[in-house]
C-alpha positions in Angstrom: -105.7 405.1 49.8 -106.9 406.6 46.5 -103.5 408.5 46.3 -101.6 405.3 46.9 -103.6 403.5 44.2 -102.9 406.4 41.8 -99.1 406.2 42.6 -99.1 402.5 42.0 -101.0 402.8 38.8 -98.5 405.5 37.5 -95.6 403.3 38.5 -97.1 400.3 36.7 -97.9 402.5 33.7 -94.3 403.7 33.7 -92.9 400.2 33.8 -95.3 399.1 31.0 -94.1 402.0 28.9 -90.5 401.0 29.4 -91.4 397.4 28.6 -92.9 398.5 25.3 -89.5 399.3 23.8 -89.4 396.8 21.0 -86.7 394.3 20.5 -84.7 394.9 17.3 -83.2 392.3 15.1 -81.1 393.8 12.3 -80.0 391.4 9.7 -77.4 392.5 7.2 -76.4 390.2 4.3 -73.1 390.7 2.6 -73.1 391.4 -1.2 -76.7 390.4 -1.7 -78.1 392.1 -4.8 -81.3 394.2 -5.0 -83.1 391.4 -7.0 -81.3 388.4 -5.5 -84.4 387.7 -3.5 -87.9 386.6 -4.6 -89.7 389.6 -3.0 -87.8 391.9 -5.3 -88.6 389.9 -8.4 -86.0 387.1 -8.8 -87.4 383.9 -10.4 -84.1 382.0 -9.9 -83.1 382.5 -6.3 -85.3 380.8 -3.7 -86.2 382.9 -0.6 -89.6 381.6 0.4 -89.2 382.6 4.0 -88.0 386.2 3.2 -90.9 386.4 0.7 -93.4 385.4 3.3 -91.9 387.9 5.7 -92.0 390.6 3.0 -95.7 389.9 2.5 -96.2 390.9 6.2 -93.8 393.8 6.0 -93.0 397.2 4.6 -90.8 396.7 1.6 -88.6 399.6 0.7 -88.2 399.4 -3.0 -85.6 402.2 -3.4 -83.1 401.4 -0.7 -79.4 402.3 -1.2 -76.0 401.8 0.3 -72.4 402.6 -0.6 -71.0 400.4 -3.4 -68.7 398.5 -1.1 -68.9 397.1 2.4 -66.5 399.3 4.4 -68.2 402.7 3.8 -71.7 401.1 4.1 -70.9 399.5 7.4 -69.3 402.6 8.8 -72.4 404.6 7.7 -74.8 402.1 9.2 -73.0 401.8 12.5 -72.2 405.5 13.0 -75.0 407.2 11.0 -72.4 409.4 9.4 -71.3 410.0 5.8 -68.0 408.8 4.4 -66.4 412.2 4.4 -66.8 412.2 8.2 -65.4 408.7 9.0 -62.9 408.7 6.1 -64.2 405.4 4.9 -64.7 405.6 1.1 -64.1 402.0 0.0 -62.3 398.9 1.1 -58.7 400.2 1.4 -57.0 397.3 -0.4 -59.2 397.7 -3.4 -58.1 401.2 -4.1 -56.3 402.1 -7.3 -54.0 405.0 -8.3 -51.9 407.4 -6.4 -52.5 409.9 -3.5 -52.6 412.7 -6.1 -55.9 411.3 -7.6 -57.4 409.8 -4.4 -58.2 410.5 -0.8 -57.2 407.1 0.4 -59.7 405.4 2.7 -59.4 404.8 6.4 -60.2 401.3 7.7 -60.6 402.1 11.4 -63.6 404.2 12.5 -62.4 406.5 15.3 -63.9 406.8 18.7 -65.1 410.3 17.8 -67.7 408.5 15.7 -70.0 406.7 18.2 -71.7 403.5 17.2 -75.4 403.0 17.8 -74.8 400.3 20.4 -73.8 402.8 23.0 -77.0 405.0 23.1 -79.1 401.8 22.9 -77.2 400.3 25.8 -77.8 403.5 27.8 -81.5 403.1 27.0 -81.6 399.6 28.5 -80.9 397.4 25.6 -78.8 394.3 25.7 -76.9 393.9 22.4 -74.9 391.4 20.5 -72.9 391.7 17.3 -72.6 388.6 15.2 -70.6 388.2 12.0 -68.9 390.8 9.9 -67.7 393.9 11.6 -65.1 395.5 9.2 -64.8 399.0 10.7 -61.4 398.3 12.3 -58.3 397.7 10.3 -55.6 395.1 10.9 -53.1 397.9 11.9 -55.0 400.8 13.4 -51.7 402.4 14.7 -50.7 402.9 11.1 -53.9 405.0 10.3 -52.9 408.1 12.3 -51.1 410.3 9.6 -53.7 411.7 7.2 -53.9 411.9 4.3 -52.3 408.6 3.5 -49.4 408.6 1.0 -50.5 405.2 -0.2 -53.4 402.8 0.4 -53.5 400.7 3.5 -52.5 397.0 3.4 -53.6 393.9 5.1 -51.9 390.6 6.2 -51.8 387.6 4.0 -54.5 384.9 4.3 -53.8 382.7 7.3 -51.5 385.3 9.0 -52.6 385.8 12.6 -49.7 387.9 13.7 -52.0 390.8 14.4 -54.2 388.9 16.8 -52.5 389.5 20.1 -52.5 393.2 19.6 -56.2 393.2 18.8 -57.0 391.6 22.1 -55.3 394.4 24.0 -57.2 397.5 25.1 -55.5 399.8 22.6 -57.1 398.1 19.6 -59.9 396.1 21.4 -61.7 399.5 21.9 -62.5 399.5 18.1 -64.2 396.1 18.4 -67.9 395.5 19.0 -67.6 395.2 22.8 -65.4 398.3 22.9 -68.0 400.2 20.9 -70.9 399.4 23.2 -72.1 395.8 22.3 -72.4 393.4 25.2 -71.1 390.4 23.1 -69.2 389.8 19.9 -69.3 386.6 17.8 -67.0 386.7 14.8 -66.5 390.4 14.4 -63.0 391.5 13.5 -61.3 393.4 10.6 -62.0 390.5 8.1 -64.0 391.2 5.1 -64.7 387.6 4.4 -64.5 384.3 6.4 -61.7 382.8 4.2 -59.0 385.0 5.7 -58.2 382.4 8.4 -56.9 380.0 5.8 -53.6 380.3 4.0 -55.3 379.3 0.8 -58.1 381.9 1.2 -60.9 381.4 -1.2 -59.3 378.2 -2.4 -59.3 376.6 1.0 -61.8 373.7 1.5 -65.0 375.3 2.8 -63.6 378.8 2.5 -64.4 379.6 6.1 -68.1 378.8 5.7 -67.6 375.1 6.6 -66.3 374.3 10.1 -63.7 374.7 11.4 -64.2 378.4 10.7 -60.7 379.5 12.0 -62.1 382.8 13.1 -60.4 383.7 16.4 -63.5 385.5 17.6 -65.8 382.4 17.2 -65.3 379.8 19.8 -65.4 376.3 18.2 -68.3 374.1 19.1 -68.7 370.4 18.5 -71.9 370.8 16.5 -70.4 373.5 14.1 -71.1 372.8 10.5 -72.0 375.9 8.5 -71.1 379.5 9.5 -74.5 381.1 8.7 -76.2 378.4 10.9 -73.8 379.0 13.7 -74.3 382.7 13.8 -78.0 382.3 13.8 -77.8 379.8 16.7 -75.8 382.2 18.7 -78.3 385.0 17.9 -81.2 382.8 19.1 -79.3 381.8 22.2 -78.7 385.5 23.0 -82.4 386.3 22.5 -83.4 383.5 24.8 -81.0 384.7 27.5 -82.4 388.3 27.3 -86.0 387.8 26.5 -87.1 389.5 29.7 -85.5 392.8 28.6 -85.2 394.7 25.4 -82.5 393.3 23.1 -80.8 394.3 20.0 -79.3 391.7 17.7 -76.9 392.9 15.1 -76.7 389.9 12.9 -74.3 390.7 10.0 -73.9 387.5 8.0 -70.7 386.9 6.1 -72.8 385.2 3.4 -73.2 385.3 0.5 -69.8 387.1 0.1 -67.2 385.1 -1.8 -66.0 382.4 -1.8 -69.1 380.8 -3.3 -69.4 377.6 -1.3 -72.3 375.2 -1.9 -74.4 374.8 1.3 -75.0 371.2 0.3 -74.5 369.0 -2.8 -78.3 368.5 -3.1 -79.0 372.2 -3.1 -76.1 372.9 -5.5 -77.4 370.3 -8.0 -80.9 371.7 -7.7 -79.8 375.2 -8.8 -77.4 373.8 -11.5 -80.4 372.1 -13.1 -82.8 375.0 -12.6 -83.9 377.1 -15.5 -82.4 380.6 -15.5 -84.3 383.9 -15.1 -84.4 385.7 -18.5 -85.5 388.9 -16.9 -82.4 389.3 -14.8 -80.0 386.8 -16.5 -79.6 384.9 -13.2 -78.8 381.3 -13.6 -77.9 381.7 -17.3 -74.7 381.8 -19.3 -71.6 379.5 -19.6 -71.1 376.4 -17.5 -68.6 378.2 -15.3 -71.0 381.0 -14.6 -73.8 378.6 -13.8 -71.6 376.8 -11.3 -70.7 380.0 -9.6 -74.2 381.3 -9.3 -75.6 377.9 -8.3 -73.2 377.8 -5.4 -74.1 381.4 -4.5 -77.8 380.6 -4.7 -77.4 377.8 -2.1 -75.8 380.5 0.2 -78.7 382.8 -0.4 -81.1 380.0 0.4 -79.2 379.2 3.6 -79.7 382.8 4.7 -83.4 382.4 4.0 -83.5 379.1 5.9 -82.0 380.9 8.9 -84.5 383.7 8.7 -87.2 381.1 9.3 -85.3 379.8 12.4 -85.3 383.4 13.8 -89.0 383.9 13.1 -89.9 380.5 14.5 -88.0 381.3 17.7 -89.7 384.7 18.1 -93.1 383.1 17.5 -92.5 380.3 20.0 -91.1 382.6 22.6 -94.0 385.0 22.3 -91.7 387.8 21.2 -92.7 388.3 17.6 -95.2 391.2 18.2 -92.7 393.1 20.3 -89.8 392.7 17.8 -88.8 394.8 14.8 -87.0 392.9 12.1 -85.0 394.8 9.5 -83.4 393.0 6.7 -81.1 394.4 4.0 -77.7 394.1 2.3 -74.5 396.2 2.5 -74.1 396.8 -1.2 -75.1 395.5 -4.6 -74.3 392.0 -5.9 -70.8 390.9 -6.7 -70.5 390.5 -10.4 -68.2 387.5 -10.0 -71.1 385.7 -8.2 -74.4 387.0 -9.4 -75.9 389.0 -12.2 -78.7 391.5 -13.0 -79.0 392.6 -16.6 -81.7 395.1 -15.5 -79.2 397.2 -13.7 -75.9 398.9 -14.7 -72.8 397.8 -12.9 -72.3 395.7 -9.8 -70.6 395.8 -6.4 -68.0 398.5 -6.5 -69.7 400.6 -9.2 -71.4 403.9 -8.6 -74.3 402.8 -10.8 -77.3 401.1 -9.3 -76.0 397.6 -9.6 -73.6 398.6 -6.9 -75.9 400.8 -4.8 -79.4 399.3 -4.8 -80.2 396.8 -2.1 -83.3 394.9 -0.9 -84.8 396.1 2.3 -87.8 395.2 4.5 -89.1 396.2 7.9 -91.4 393.9 9.8 -93.2 395.0 13.0 -96.5 393.1 13.6 -99.5 395.2 14.4 -97.6 398.4 13.5 -96.4 398.0 9.9 -99.2 397.4 7.5 -98.9 394.0 5.9 -97.9 393.9 2.3 -97.0 397.6 2.0 -94.4 398.8 -0.4 -92.9 402.2 -0.6 -90.8 403.7 -3.4 -89.4 406.6 -1.3 -85.6 406.8 -1.6 -84.0 405.6 1.7 -80.4 404.8 2.6 -78.2 403.0 5.1 -77.6 406.2 7.0 -81.3 406.2 8.0 -80.8 403.1 10.2 -79.1 404.7 13.2 -81.8 407.3 13.7 -84.4 404.7 13.2 -82.9 402.5 15.9 -82.8 405.5 18.3 -86.5 406.4 17.7 -87.5 402.8 18.2 -85.6 402.7 21.4 -87.2 406.0 22.5 -83.8 407.7 22.7 -84.5 411.4 22.2 -81.4 413.0 23.8 -78.7 411.8 21.4 -76.4 414.7 20.6 -74.1 413.1 18.0 -74.0 414.0 14.3 -76.5 411.9 12.2 -76.8 412.3 8.4 -79.9 410.2 7.9 -83.6 410.3 8.9 -85.6 407.9 11.0 -87.8 405.5 9.0 -90.2 405.0 11.9 -92.8 407.4 10.5 -92.9 405.1 7.4 -93.5 402.2 9.6 -96.7 403.9 10.8 -97.8 404.6 7.2 -96.7 408.3 7.2 -94.6 409.7 4.3 -91.0 410.6 4.7 -90.2 414.2 3.9 -88.8 414.7 0.4 -85.0 415.1 0.5 -81.9 414.5 -1.6 -79.4 411.8 -0.6 -75.7 412.0 -1.2 -72.6 409.8 -1.6 -69.0 411.0 -1.6 -66.5 408.4 -2.9 -63.1 410.1 -2.9 -61.0 407.1 -4.0 -61.0 404.9 -7.1 -62.0 401.3 -7.2 -64.1 400.5 -10.3 -65.0 404.1 -11.1 -63.1 407.3 -10.7 -63.6 409.3 -7.5 -67.0 411.1 -7.6 -69.9 412.6 -5.6 -73.5 411.6 -6.2 -76.8 413.2 -5.5 -80.2 411.5 -5.9 -83.5 413.3 -5.7 -86.6 411.2 -6.4 -86.1 409.6 -9.8 -83.1 411.8 -10.8 -79.5 410.8 -10.1 -76.5 412.9 -10.9 -72.9 411.8 -10.7 -70.0 414.3 -10.8 -66.5 413.0 -11.2 -64.0 414.8 -9.0 -60.9 414.9 -11.2 -62.4 416.7 -14.3 -65.9 417.7 -13.1 -67.7 415.7 -15.7 -71.4 415.0 -15.0 -73.8 412.2 -15.7 -77.5 412.5 -15.2 -80.0 409.6 -15.2 -83.8 409.3 -14.8 -83.8 406.0 -13.0 -87.6 405.7 -13.1 -87.7 405.7 -16.9 -84.2 404.3 -17.4 -83.5 401.8 -14.6 -80.3 400.6 -16.3 -78.8 404.1 -16.5 -78.2 403.8 -20.2 -78.9 407.4 -21.3 -76.9 410.3 -19.9 -79.4 413.1 -19.9 -77.0 415.9 -18.7 -77.1 417.6 -22.1 -80.7 417.1 -23.0 -81.9 418.2 -19.5 -79.5 420.9 -18.6 -81.9 422.6 -16.1 -82.2 419.4 -14.0 -78.5 418.8 -14.2 -77.6 422.3 -13.1 -80.1 422.2 -10.2 -78.7 419.0 -8.9 -75.1 420.0 -9.5 -75.7 423.2 -7.5 -77.3 421.2 -4.7 -74.3 418.8 -4.7 -71.7 421.6 -4.8 -73.4 423.4 -1.9 -73.5 420.2 0.1 -69.8 419.6 -0.4 -69.0 423.2 0.5 -71.2 423.3 3.6 -69.6 420.1 4.9 -66.0 420.9 3.8 -65.9 417.6 2.0 -62.3 416.6 1.0 -61.3 416.4 -2.6 -58.4 414.6 -4.2 -55.4 416.9 -4.8 -55.7 416.6 -8.6 -59.4 417.6 -8.6 -60.2 420.7 -10.7 -63.2 421.5 -8.5 -63.0 424.0 -5.7 -66.1 422.8 -4.0 
């Protein structure tokens, strides 16, 4: 009898241990700047729900992504650097010739697994909602590398690609083909306006129903895209609340076009005093109109964060759910502004690279904690694996799990790297950041820039000549990293490593 009791106790204990896998809700905004939220210092944008969540969370003050969405999303979803996936920037944004660029891929190959597969094997039910962007409109044209010219995309409103994307040959690159159980709105589109012939100039720009996204089934109560994606996320959590779930909620917002969520909200931000510290909400009438519309979209994200938290509280799931919130790159300079940083989306300076990030896990993460350790989007895949108790993953991962930080333990000091082999706003370059030091080396001529971002947040003083020992140490580290990984360089580069 005692033996039977022990066996039953062990079985119950095992089931309990399995049940303790936390749910994971990963929320990724699109083009939301580092200080476009209150918890990172904005006095213009209104994010009271995110701010309240941040007060209960671990805020990562030095979080970084690639400067554009394609490489960031490829890095997050695969855990691998750009030189592995071939995604350096959004292909249609590239400038120059094949002599000076390694033109970017759009489609991430099957040889680069997405985190949904190992999580599914570990018992998670998963859904992707919103922007996907790691498949191109014409994957069959991405086979001959390197590309002689940059990849193209169909015109706005052109759905001639759709039938092919529903067939297995291309559907395998979509969320369900990559391991997610459901997909709402994920396709090759970089913004929701692509379903309209007039694009950004279409009424509603894809944010106001009808959305004209062939991977979002129309519903009678559709109004606003961000609301709809949140509703579907909540519905999925409700349907799978008895088992561990992973919600990959990648809002299209606040990516252009800047569409006011409501006239009332728009008028509120138009009349609101600007933030002198960041320059947000200031400037010409045209700029104020643009950023006011953008601010309503940021507020809409914040409103929907509350809906998610309210659901988790009401369903009794909050304590067993990890919420991670961040953005895919810095703010779009055509929508927002931050005079405290250099550059914006697309730039290799921190206006393009820094993003807000928080991690919430009740009773595990210490409330109100902030950490200035440098972290990156590549860290998310290994973080998800550790949270899901997956310890047998054999794929290549270039980041480190952030779970120790959630438990209040320091992350081991390390450099982080970027390799951007094609030109958009800056010439092709590699970057290394170690603590407060950031070194940029341009690939064509080998020129170097060095910044102390702790003392010079705006990267206004190139210290390469005044601190040659630091520059040389980081340059050696960067060169060795490229050599070790056989990182591809543009044909015109004078560098040999």
